[in-house]
Structures are given as C-alpha cells and as structure tokens.
N, C-alpha and C positions, 0 to 999 in steps of 0.2 A: 054922721057925717063923717067921713074919712078925709084926716088931713094931706094934705101934700106928701107931709114924710110917710105918714102911712100909705099911700099908692107907691110913693119909690119901694119901699120895704116890700110890697105886694109885688112890684114888677121885678124887684131884683130876686126874690123868692118862686117865682113863675118858672114852670119847667119850661124852656126853650131849646132846643137842640138835646144833646147828651148832656146829662145832669148830675155828676157824679156827690153824694152825699157821706160826710166821714163826720163819723161821730168819736167822740171821745170821753176820757173818763175813767173814771175807777167805780165800780159797782159798791164795793166796800166801804166808797168815802161820801158822806153826805153831799157833799158840794159838787160833787164828780157825777153824782150817777143820773144825770138827766141823758149824756150821750147814749153809754148803754144800755137806757131806757126806751130811747128812742130806737135803736139797732132792733131791740127785740119788739116793737111795735112795727114797725116798717114791714107794709107787705109789700110786696113785686108787684111796681105799678105799671110796665112795660120796658121794652128793652133798652129805653132812650133815657132810664132812670136806674143808678145802682147804690144802695147802701154797703158804706163797709166800716166795720166796727174799727177804729184805732186804737181804742185803749186806751193806752198808757203811751204807747211808742207808734204815734200815727205813719211816722218815718219807715217802718217795715212796709207802708201800703203806697211805699213810690211805683214799686213795678205793676199792681195791678192797678194804681190810679194811671200811670201813662199808657196803659193798653187798652183802657178803655174810651181811650180820647176825649175828655171831657171837654165841651164848648163851656159847662160853667160848673165852679165847685163848690158846695156849701160845706161850712163845718159848724158841727153840731155840740157846744162846751158848754159848760158852767162855771160859774166861782159863785162863792159867798164870802162876802166881806162884811166884815160885822160892822 
C-alpha cells in the first residue's frame, strides 16, 4: 500500500518534460559517495533527461544547466549524520 507521501514523491520524480539530474559528492568521502555512484550508473534515457556530475562544485554546472532549459531539476546528494 502506497502512502500519499510516497505518491507525491513518485510524482515529483517522474520524468515530465526536460529533466536535469545533478549529482553531488566526492567519491573519496563515504557520505558523499552517492552522487558520483548515481552518475556512473546513469544510462542515457532519452534526449529529455540529462545527468550531470556536480562533484563538490555544482556551481560550475550553471552554463550547461541553463543551456539544457530543464522543466525540472533533481539534485542527488547524501549526508551521514551520526
């Protein structure tokens, strides 16, 4: 049984229009490894989805992000809090 919250998250992540996925993190740091891993595993879906690796300096992606003209941006990052 899906909760209303899960349905909202699924709807927000669904590809509609041009979707830009920006992954963040440093593969040398355990808590930051998710973004680079997702980037490495991402296969080209179609011309409406673009995945960019922001690493530790996502501000460097501003030009390619603007040029892609996305309808939606999904940011993939992780943090480990003890």
